[in-house]
N, C-alpha and C positions, 0 to 999 in steps of 0.2 A: 461587437465594436471593440477593437483594443483600446488601452489606456492613452494612446497617441491620437485617436480618432477625434476630429473637432469638426463642428458644421460651420461651413464657410458660405458666404455670400459673395459671388464673383459678378461684378456688372461690366458689361461690354457695349461698344457702340455697334448699332447693326442689329438686324432682326433674324433670329434663328427659330424655325419652328420646334414645337416640342418633341417632334421626333429624334432631334439632335441628343436628347437625354441619354440614349444608350451610348453614343459615341463620348458623352462626358460622364462616364462612370455611374449613371443613374441619376445625377443631379437633377432635380426639377428646373425645367425651362420655362420661363415666362417672358412675354415680350410685350412692350408698350412704349409708345412714342419714340420709335426708332433706337430703343435700347432693349438688351436682353439681360435677365437676371437668373442666374443659375444658383441655386441652394441646396444644400445637402451635405451629408458626412463625407469627409475625406480621410482615408486612413493614417495618413502621415505625410511628413514634408516631401517625400520623394513622389507621393501619388499627387499632391498638389503641385509640385513643379511639373509633372506630366500633363495635367490640366492645363497650366498656363502655357505649356510647349503648344498644345493643340490650338489653344486660342491664337497665339503667335502664327502657327502654321497656316490658319484660316485668313490671317490678315486682319484680325478684329482688333480695334484699340481697346486697351484695358482701361476701364473707368474708374473702377475701385474693386478692392478686395478687403473683405473684413471677417473677422471670427465672430460668428453669430452666438456661440455658446463658449464657456470654458475657457 
């Protein structure tokens, strides 16, 4: 991991199967009560924006984004 790598939690409305993990750069994907939470390391801001663009492209409402560490 680079010095810019941080662990993020991204919460979206809608349920994604765990198999979506590979499309979201290997983030862990968990679903509960109509929401999906993705957690894992993101290399830098450009990679984070790429993940957010994928969420947008799927039409999933973003419910939350937070840094889990550092």
